N, C-alpha and C positions, 0 to 999 in steps of 0.2 A: 436703729433710730436716729432722724433729726428733729429737733427743735427749732422753730424760727420765733422770734419775737417781731411782730408787727412794728414797724418804725412809722414816723410822721409822714416820710414819702411813699409809703406804702399805703396809707389808711384809703378808704374810699374806693378801691376798684375792688372786682370780684375775685373771689376765691382762684376760679378757674383761670382769670387772667393773669394775676398774681402768679399762681405756679407755672404756665405757661413761659412767664419772663422771667422769672427764676430759676428754671430749670427747664433748659432748651433739649436735654436729651431726653426728657419723659416724655413718652408717645401719649397723645390726647386720650386714646381709647383706655390706656392702663392708667392713666391720671382719672378719667371719671368713674374706673371700676374700681379704684382705690378708695374713693371719695365715697361712693356708694357702700363698699365692704368695711368701712369704718378704719382703713387703714391709714386713711387722713382725717386727722380729728381738729376740730378749733376748740379750745380752751377745755378740752378732754369731754368734750362731747361731740357727738353725730355732727359731722359739717353738712353745709349745704350748696352745691356749685355756685349758685347767684347770690351766696352771702356775701355783704359787702364789707371788708376789712375795716376794724378800728385799731385806734393806735394802741400797744400793749397786750393786742389776742396772742395767746400762743398757738402755732399750729405744729401738731406734733404728725410726723410721716416715717411709718413704717414700711420701708420700701427700701431694696437693695441701694447700697451705696454710689453703684456704676448709674442709677438714674436720676441722681440727686447732684450729678456735677453742669455747671455752666455749660452751654453749647461751645462758646469761646473761651480759650484759657488764656488768649492775651488779649492786650488794648488795642483793639482795631484803629481806634483814633490814632496811634502813635506814628502810623503810616502818613498822616496830615501834618502841616505847618501847624503851629501853635499861635500864630498871627493873626489877628482880626482887626477889622477897621470899625472902631466903637463909636457909633453915634450917642448913646447913651447906655448907661450900668448904673445898676444897684443891687441889693441884697438879693432881689428874686425875680429880675428881668435883664434882658441884654436888648439893644436894638442894634442891629448891623448892619453895616452897609456891603452889601452883596456886591463882588465884579462883575461884569459880564464874563461868561465863559466857564463860571464856576456852578456845580450843580450843588443845589441844598443838602440832598440824601444820596445814598449810595444808590447805582444803578446798573444796568447792563452795559453801559457804556465806561463808568468812573467808579473805583472801589476803593481807590486809595486817598484821596483829597476830594473832601466835601467839605460845605460850609458846617456841618452839624458836627463832623469829626472833630475839624479846626476849634468849634465853640468847646468841644468836650476836652481837648487837649489844652485849650488856654486855661480853662477852669482847674484841672488837673494841677497844671503848673504853678495855679495861685494858691492850690490848698482846698479850694471849694468843691474841688468834687473828686471823692475817693470811691472807686468802684467798689473795693474789696470791704467797703463801711455799708454798702446799699446792698439791699434784696433784691431790688425788680428795676428802681427808676436810674433814669438817666438825663442829662439835661438835654432838652429837645427843643425843637421849630414850634413854634404857634402857628407860622403860616408857612406858604412858600411862593417864590417867585419863579418865571421861567430860567432855567440857564444862562439864555443869552440876554437877559433881562438883568440891569442891575437894580440897586435900590436896598430898602430897609426890609429885613427880616426879624421877625422877634424871637427869641430865645426865651424859656422858662428855665430857670437854676432849681426849683423844687416843683412837688408834685402839686402842690395848692395853686402856685402860680399858672401851672400847664393847665389846669380845670377852669380856672376861671379866665381866663385868656380863651381858651377852646368856647367857652358859653358865649362869651361878649362878641365874639367874632361871629359864631353862628346867628346870635340876634343881633349883627349888624350894630354893635354899639362902638365900635373905631371906623373913622371916617378916614378913607385912603386915597391919597392922591399921586399921579404921575405926571411927568413931564414926557412928552415925546414931540417926535420932528416928523410930520407928513409931509409926503407931495403933495404940492397944489395950494391954491389959495382957497379957505373956507368960504361959504358964500356968507354965513353969519357969524357975526361974533361968538357966541355963545349957542348953544343949542342941546336938548336932552334929546338923546337918541335912543329909540326902542325898537326890539326885535327879539329873534327866537334862535335859538343856538342850538345845534346839534352835533354831537362830537362822534366821530370815526375813530373808536378806539385802536383799529390796524393800522391806521396812517397816523394818527397821532394829530390829526387836524378837524377843525372844526368848520360848520358850513352855518351861514346867518340867511335866514328866511323872515319875510314877512307876516309869515300866516304860521298859527298854532296848530302844531300835530301831536301827536301821543309821545313822539320823540324828541322834540325839542323843548328849550327852557328858555323861558322869558329874561332877557337880558336889557339892562338900561345903564349906558354910559352918557356921563354929561362932560362936554367940551368946552371949554374958554380958550381963545386964540390970545396970548401972549404977545406975539411978532410974526412978520411976515418978512423973507428976504429971499429973492433969488428963486422962487417959484417952492419955496417950502415955506411949512407955519408950523410955528413952535408952541404945541398946546400943553395945557394942563389938564388932565382928566380927573374929575371924580368919579370914581368907581361905585356905581351904586346898586351892583351884583357883580358876584366875584366867579365868572366862569373860566374854564381852561380857554387861553388864547384870546379872553374876550374884546379887549382893547386894542389888537393886532388885526382880529377876523372884522370885527364891526367897524372899525375905520374903512377898512380895505373895501368894504361892502359898499360904501357911499363912494368909491373912487379915489380915496385918498390914504394909500398905502404908507406903512410906516419907512422912513428912510433905513436903509439895511436889511429890511426884512425879506428874507428869501423863501418863505413859505406861503405869505399872503401877498405878496408884490414880486415884481420882476426888478431884481437888483442888480443885475447886470452892470448898469453904469455906475450904482453905488461901491459897488466891489473895487471898482477901478479907481474910484476917488478915497478908497482906503474905509469906507462904512462895511465890515463883514459882518456886524451882528446890528441886530434891530435897534437904532435910537430911542429907546424905552427906559424910564427909572422911576422907580418908586421912591419919591423923594421928600414924602411928607405924611405925617402920620400924627390923628389926632385922637385921642382916648376921649371917647361923649357916654359915659357910662348912665343908662338910665333907671339903673336898679343897683342893687348894693354890689359891691365888688371886693366886699370882703378884705384880704388881705392887700389888694391893690385900690383900694380906695384913693390913696395918695395920687393917683397918676389922673384922676378926674379931671377933665378940662385941660390937661398938659398937652402941648402940641412938639412934635420934633420933626426937623426936617435936614437936608442934605443940602449944605450950603452952596455948594457947587458941582455941576452936574456937568460931564465932560461936552457933551456934543452941544448942550445950551452955552456954554463958555465958548466951545470953539465957533460955532456957527452964528451965535447971534450975540456974544459978549455978555449972557446972560447970566447973573448972582441971584441967589435968594437972600 
């Protein structure tokens, strides 16, 4: 028999979600059966799959020990460096300047070095994250950007901060701004672009249309021209919707592909000049809470930015 006392970072999640995270070796079918047959109990009573855990709850599990071991016995993050470029940090969150070329999460192409594992390694070395003291929580990222896009990514140090950030991002209470360089001179100094985006999962590519269909979703992208030089425009983008590859595909659809973008532009000449990644950076973030943010209320109205973006500095001598 195994007994678990629910900690603060475990509270608020469903019982089945918690058990899946805590015991990766336990088949889900067996877990659901154990709950139904009272081999898994909450506070000595019958458990419910959808029960939301509270701090201090006691979970009793009457199953063989081989089913109650974590799926991973070593710290996966140890394969990644422990160095991160920190824009801002406090007890609850971190704002990180992700370099281009680094994936935010492990995928089929990269499993040893990712941003989230760098964050976990960094917090582990600081003594702020001790995996053996956690039942299910790991420091996590609240947003993501493409591997070859640089800029601000938000990390949560505890479960409550992560839940709040996820909710505020979903309700669009964080304002996100990007810098990018596009080919050509924009016709207008500033414009709000609207269209519809459809994603092809197999090709990991999106397509923009002016007409609504059942398969596509509305996108809104606002740009402002900051500078123009040598048939290149430096733009600030306010992302009013956050879809996959939205900025890259939306600007390419109006004839202004990003410098260095091989997926939505033709970058043969860009590569000859050394631009092998798209010139795109998530450089500014503003917390604009419209409702209570609990633990993170102190962030409301605060704005953070990356002061020097490499392509803006190199091509336009532009600093924030």
